[in-house]
C-alpha angles and dihedrals in degrees: 000000000000105000093204089055093046093052094047089056096048134062094347091157093062107111094196103082146152119215125187108178095193093064097031094247121155105156137164117246115222123193115247130028100248117145088250093056091045090056092052103043149310111327134216122223102235091214090068130072122263097207112017131042126001112349110202117210129180134195138156117273100186143356099046136086092254114035103177097176097044094113099044089107088072094062120109134191107286099029116135122255116180119201113191132183121165121187118195115199121197122196 
């Protein structure tokens, strides 16, 4: 399975995302580390901040249908990691 292809076809309307160009990762981030969320994307540990401080994310790296973090081992110091969250407020 090509992870980039999987992610492009799922949850593209999710404005909370992580993108790592070097490993072709563009994945939705879901709040909470439940098994259901881990099957659907990269997950956020609710005990950690979203904006300031150390954001803690989790995803499978092997053994599952979608292993979003399987290529993290290829990253090197200086590689680009984009963390994006967009909130839209309607009044």
